[in-house]
C-alpha positions in Angstrom: 36.8 -7.2 -6.0 33.9 -4.8 -6.1 31.7 -3.4 -3.4 28.6 -3.8 -5.5 25.2 -4.6 -3.8 24.7 -8.3 -4.4 21.5 -8.6 -2.5 18.7 -10.2 -4.5 15.8 -8.2 -5.6 13.1 -7.8 -2.9 9.3 -8.1 -3.5 7.2 -6.0 -1.2 3.6 -4.8 -0.9 3.1 -1.0 -1.5 0.1 1.1 -0.6 -0.5 4.4 -2.2 -0.8 6.6 0.7 -1.1 10.1 -0.8 -0.3 12.5 -3.7 2.1 15.4 -3.5 1.5 17.4 -6.7 2.6 15.1 -9.6 4.1 12.5 -7.3 2.8 9.6 -5.4 3.9 8.3 -2.0 3.8 4.6 -1.6 4.2 3.0 1.9 6.1 -0.3 1.6 5.0 -3.1 3.8 6.8 -6.3 4.8 4.8 -8.9 7.0 2.1 -6.3 7.5 4.3 -3.6 8.9 5.3 -0.4 7.1 9.0 -0.5 6.6 9.8 2.4 4.3 8.2 4.7 1.7 8.9 5.4 -2.0 8.0 8.6 -3.8 7.5 8.3 -7.5 5.8 10.1 -10.4 2.2 9.3 -10.7 2.8 8.7 -14.6 5.0 5.7 -13.6 2.2 3.9 -11.8 -0.1 1.5 -13.6 -3.0 3.7 -14.7 -5.6 1.6 -13.0 -4.0 2.0 -9.6 -3.7 5.8 -9.7 -5.9 6.2 -6.6 -5.5 6.4 -2.9 -5.2 3.1 -1.1 -4.3 1.3 -4.2 -2.3 -1.9 -3.5 0.7 -2.9 -5.6 3.3 -5.7 -5.7 6.8 -4.1 -6.3 10.1 -5.5 -7.0 13.0 -3.5 -5.6 16.6 -4.1 -6.6 18.9 -1.9 -4.4 17.3 1.5 -4.6 15.5 1.0 -7.9 12.0 -0.4 -8.5 12.2 -2.7 -11.3 8.6 -3.8 -11.5 5.4 -2.6 -10.2 2.0 -4.3 -10.5 -1.5 -3.1 -9.4 -3.3 -5.6 -7.2 -7.1 -4.8 -7.9 -8.4 -7.8 -6.0 -6.3 -7.0 -2.9 -7.2 -3.3 -3.1 -11.0 -4.2 -3.1 -10.6 -6.8 -0.3 -8.7 -4.2 2.0 -11.3 -1.5 1.2 -14.2 -3.9 2.1 -12.4 -5.0 5.3 -11.9 -1.3 6.3 -15.5 -0.5 5.7 -16.7 -3.4 7.7 -14.5 -2.3 10.6 -15.7 1.2 10.3 -19.4 0.0 10.2 -18.8 -2.1 13.4 -17.3 0.8 15.2 -19.9 3.2 14.1 -22.8 1.0 15.6 -24.1 2.2 18.9 -23.9 -0.3 21.7 -27.3 -1.6 23.0 -28.8 0.7 25.7 -28.6 -0.7 29.2 -32.3 -0.9 30.4 -31.3 -2.1 34.0 -31.9 1.3 35.7 
């Protein structure tokens, strides 16, 4: 009998957080919470997703990433939602004229 990891591959969402020289740091999310991070060479990312805040779907088997797919639509949707929230927060509240 062996002690091999028999857990099935896991699919997670990853967000490209930052670049460190020739490497990219991806934050792994599960149910909307950051659960881990992965560091990989930028050249191993899909070319269209080699930018900060890019969203990926990754499949992890044990410690290895076996598949990574850039999610352009989700990347755009998150960017728009973040911009809308920033715009809401940047608006000045109406002035109180009751003095």
